Every structure is written in structure tokens, then in C-alpha cells.
C-alpha positions as CSV (number, residue, x, y, z in Angstrom):
1,M,-26.6,68.0,11.9
2,S,-23.4,69.5,13.3
3,A,-20.0,68.3,12.3
4,I,-19.6,66.6,15.7
5,D,-22.9,64.7,15.3
6,A,-21.9,63.7,11.7
7,G,-18.5,62.4,12.9
8,N,-20.2,60.4,15.7
9,A,-22.6,58.8,13.2
10,V,-19.7,57.8,10.9
11,T,-17.8,56.3,13.8
12,E,-20.9,54.3,15.0
13,R,-21.4,52.9,11.5
14,A,-17.8,51.9,11.2
15,R,-17.7,50.2,14.6
16,P,-18.1,46.4,14.3
17,K,-21.2,45.0,16.0
18,A,-20.6,43.2,19.2
19,A,-20.7,39.4,19.0
20,S,-23.9,37.9,20.1
21,K,-23.5,36.4,23.6
22,R,-25.7,33.5,22.8
23,A,-25.0,31.3,19.8
24,K,-27.5,29.0,18.2
25,D,-27.4,25.5,19.8
26,L,-26.2,23.0,17.2
27,S,-25.5,20.1,19.5
28,S,-28.8,18.3,18.6
29,S,-27.9,18.4,14.9
30,A,-25.5,16.5,12.6
31,F,-23.7,18.1,9.7
32,G,-22.4,15.5,7.3
33,R,-20.2,13.2,9.4
34,L,-19.8,15.8,12.2
35,K,-21.8,16.0,15.4
36,P,-21.3,19.3,17.4
37,I,-20.5,18.7,21.0
38,S,-19.9,22.1,22.6
39,I,-18.6,25.6,21.9
40,V,-14.9,25.9,22.7
41,G,-14.3,29.5,21.6
42,R,-15.0,32.2,19.1
43,T,-13.2,33.6,16.1
44,P,-12.0,37.3,16.1
45,A,-15.2,38.0,14.1
46,G,-17.3,36.5,16.9
47,K,-18.2,33.2,15.2
48,A,-18.8,30.3,17.5
49,Q,-16.3,27.5,17.3
50,W,-17.6,24.0,18.0
51,I,-15.7,20.9,18.9
52,C,-17.2,18.2,16.8
53,K,-17.0,14.4,16.8
54,C,-16.6,12.8,13.4
55,E,-18.2,9.4,12.5
56,C,-14.7,8.0,12.1
57,G,-13.9,8.8,15.8
58,N,-11.7,11.9,15.3
59,T,-12.6,15.4,16.6
60,K,-12.3,18.7,14.8
61,V,-13.0,22.3,15.7
62,V,-15.3,24.0,13.2
63,T,-17.1,27.3,13.1
64,S,-20.9,27.3,13.2
65,G,-20.9,29.0,9.7
66,N,-18.8,26.2,8.1
67,L,-21.1,23.6,9.7
68,T,-24.4,25.1,8.7
69,S,-23.3,26.0,5.2
70,G,-22.0,22.5,4.5
71,Q,-18.5,23.8,3.8
72,I,-17.0,21.3,6.2
73,Q,-18.6,17.9,6.6
74,S,-16.0,15.7,8.3
75,C,-12.6,15.8,10.1
76,G,-11.0,15.4,6.7
77,C,-11.7,11.6,6.2
78,L,-14.4,12.3,3.6
79,K,-12.0,14.3,1.5
80,R,-9.4,11.5,1.7
81,E,-11.9,8.9,0.8
82,I,-13.1,10.9,-2.3
83,A,-9.4,11.4,-3.3
84,A,-8.7,7.7,-2.9
85,K,-11.7,6.8,-5.0
86,M,-10.6,9.1,-7.7
87,A,-7.1,7.6,-7.6
88,V,-8.6,4.1,-8.0
89,D,-10.7,5.4,-10.9
90,R,-7.5,6.7,-12.5
91,S,-6.0,3.2,-12.0
92,F,-8.9,1.7,-13.8
93,K,-8.3,4.0,-16.8
94,H,-4.7,2.7,-16.9
95,G,-5.9,-0.8,-17.6
96,H,-6.6,-2.3,-14.2
97,A,-10.3,-2.3,-14.7
98,V,-12.0,-2.0,-18.1
99,R,-15.8,-2.4,-18.2
100,R,-15.6,-4.3,-14.9
101,A,-13.2,-6.8,-16.3
102,H,-10.6,-6.3,-13.6
103,S,-6.9,-7.0,-14.1
104,G,-5.3,-10.0,-12.4
105,E,-3.5,-7.6,-10.0
106,Y,-6.8,-6.0,-9.0
107,R,-8.6,-9.3,-8.6
108,S,-5.8,-10.5,-6.3
109,Y,-5.9,-7.2,-4.4
110,R,-9.7,-7.4,-3.9
111,A,-9.5,-11.1,-2.9
112,M,-6.8,-10.2,-0.3
113,L,-9.0,-7.5,1.2
114,S,-12.0,-9.8,1.2
115,R,-10.5,-12.7,3.0
116,C,-8.9,-10.4,5.7
117,N,-11.8,-8.0,6.2
118,N,-15.1,-9.6,5.2
119,P,-16.4,-12.1,7.8
120,N,-18.7,-13.5,5.1
121,A,-15.8,-14.5,2.9
122,T,-15.5,-18.3,2.6
123,S,-11.8,-18.2,3.7
124,Y,-12.1,-15.4,6.3
125,H,-11.5,-17.9,9.2
126,L,-8.1,-18.7,7.7
127,Y,-7.1,-15.0,7.4
128,G,-8.9,-12.2,9.2
129,G,-10.3,-14.7,11.6
130,R,-6.9,-15.7,12.8
131,G,-5.4,-12.2,12.8
132,I,-4.0,-11.9,9.3
133,S,-4.4,-8.3,8.2
134,V,-3.7,-5.9,5.4
135,C,-1.3,-3.0,6.2
136,E,-2.8,0.5,6.3
137,R,-0.8,1.6,3.2
138,W,-2.4,-1.1,1.1
139,L,-5.8,-0.8,2.7
140,R,-6.3,3.0,2.8
141,G,-3.4,4.5,0.8
142,D,-0.7,7.0,1.8
143,G,-2.8,10.2,1.6
144,E,-1.9,10.9,-2.0
145,N,-2.5,7.5,-3.6
146,A,-5.2,4.9,-3.1
147,G,-4.6,1.6,-1.4
148,F,-4.5,-0.3,-4.7
149,D,-2.1,2.1,-6.2
150,C,0.3,1.6,-3.3
151,F,-0.1,-2.1,-3.5
152,L,0.7,-2.1,-7.2
153,A,3.7,0.2,-6.7
154,D,5.1,-2.1,-4.0
155,M,4.3,-5.5,-5.6
156,G,4.8,-4.6,-9.3
157,P,2.8,-6.3,-12.1
158,R,1.9,-9.9,-11.7
159,P,4.5,-11.9,-13.7
160,S,1.9,-14.3,-15.1
161,A,-1.7,-15.5,-14.7
162,S,-0.4,-18.4,-12.6
163,H,1.2,-16.2,-10.0
164,S,-0.7,-15.2,-6.8
165,I,0.1,-13.3,-3.6
166,D,2.2,-15.2,-1.1
167,R,3.0,-14.0,2.4
168,W,6.8,-14.6,2.5
169,P,9.1,-15.0,4.4
170,D,6.7,-14.8,7.4
171,G,3.8,-17.1,6.5
172,D,2.0,-16.1,9.7
173,G,2.6,-12.3,9.1
174,G,0.2,-9.9,7.5
175,Y,0.0,-8.5,4.0
176,R,2.5,-5.7,3.8
177,P,5.6,-4.5,1.8
178,G,8.5,-6.8,2.5
179,N,6.4,-9.8,3.4
180,C,4.6,-10.4,0.1
181,R,5.6,-11.6,-3.3
182,W,4.1,-12.9,-6.5
183,A,4.6,-16.6,-6.2
184,T,4.1,-19.6,-8.5
185,P,1.9,-22.5,-7.4
186,K,5.1,-24.5,-6.6
187,Q,6.3,-21.7,-4.3
188,Q,2.9,-21.4,-2.7
189,G,3.0,-25.1,-2.0
190,G,5.7,-24.6,0.6
191,N,3.3,-25.3,3.4
192,G,-0.4,-25.7,4.1
193,V,-1.1,-22.1,4.9
194,R,0.4,-20.9,1.6
195,K,-1.6,-23.5,-0.3
196,R,-4.7,-22.1,1.2
197,D,-3.4,-18.6,0.7
198,E,-3.3,-19.2,-3.1
199,L,-6.7,-20.9,-3.0
200,G,-8.2,-18.0,-1.1
201,E,-8.2,-15.9,-4.2
202,A,-10.1,-18.6,-6.2
203,I,-12.6,-19.0,-3.4
204,D,-13.5,-15.4,-3.1
205,L,-13.6,-14.2,-6.7
206,Q,-12.8,-16.8,-9.3
207,S,-13.7,-20.4,-9.7
208,P,-17.2,-21.7,-8.9
209,R,-15.6,-25.1,-8.2
210,A,-13.4,-23.5,-5.5
211,G,-15.5,-25.0,-2.7
212,T,-14.7,-28.6,-3.7
213,A,-11.1,-27.7,-4.3
214,F,-10.9,-26.1,-0.8
215,H,-12.1,-29.2,1.0
216,W,-9.7,-31.4,-1.0
217,L,-6.8,-29.1,-0.2
218,M,-7.7,-29.0,3.5
219,R,-7.5,-32.8,3.6
220,A,-4.2,-32.7,1.8
221,A,-2.7,-30.2,4.1
222,S,-3.8,-31.9,7.3
């Protein structure tokens, strides 16, 4: 082989292969929470870039390799949810849940979520059913801390076992920083809604006699 032929062979080996003109169709498959829709471009290395729809409703551009390898499985929501769960687990270790015996703060938090978001909750029609909601910070967290951690940071420890969450000063407003306090039964008794607000926790998670108490309270508040 001549020096020229050898040089051409080296050049040919060093030259990057041309990107395939036809990429594998991934649109009929799902990868984790992502559903590829269409190719929107290619990377400098020739990898197909897919616009994908996530189960949560967001879209994200992902390379075919990251999809098929499982490297990316969502728009980022899955990572946030895992981080939030880990944060809640850390909260448990700090005393807010030990062997499923949840702290009073955590029981109040879970009851609040239930009566606002669970249509099967006994008192849902008094809360979520009439538009009372939990703010995003307390529901999903702030990106670094879970919802319960944010709730506890904003509300502080419950002063006593007789205190419960009270929406104040706006009794018709949602659960959010600046509109909630730990209140005594006397403070909760300011109006019918607040009486039911306190009882909502008992109905959802605590007393098995809450149904009878609820009907009694409804008559008293009417």
C-alpha cells in the first residue's frame, strides 16, 4: 500500500459516520411516564430528539437513546416526587411518624389533605366540595422540601393536643400560609364553619364516634 493509500485509509476511519436518515419510530411506545410524539431534531452526534408528552401533562425533548435506555422517564416530575417522598421519610425519622404512630401535626396535615382532595372523605362536601383547597406549597412542596415539611415550617409545632388547624382570618379561604393557625376549641367555635373545620380532623382520622358528633354539630350550627 502506498503512502497516499494509507493516508486515505486513516482519514476514512477517522471520519464520523453519517447520521442515519431514518430513525426508529418510537411513537407507538411509552417510556416510563413519557410518550414520544414526533422527532423535532437531532443532536450533533446524529441522535434523534423526540418531543414527548408526560403523564402529568408537561412536554419534554428527549433523545432516543435516553428514552430506550430508561435514563429519562419523565419530564422531571418523577424525580421531584421521589425527592418529596424521601423528605417525608426524613420527617418521620425526626419524630413525626414512628412505627405508623403519626404525630398530631402529621395527623392534622393528612386530615386537611383528605377533606380537601378525597371525594370519599366524610367531610369532603364541606371543604373540597365547596372550593376549599390546600396551597401548592403545602400540597407538593417547594422543590426542595416535601409538602408536610413546608406545612410544619410555616405552622410550627402544635401547641397542645387540643389545638387543630383553623382557617383564619378568612374562614372561606383555603389552607395556606397567612390564613391558618393552630386554634383552641374555643377559637374554632367562632362560627359554624370553623366548628366543622375542627371536627373534620376527627371525622377523617380519629374518633369512631365522629359521625354522631358531626350530626349533632350540624344541628347546633344551623
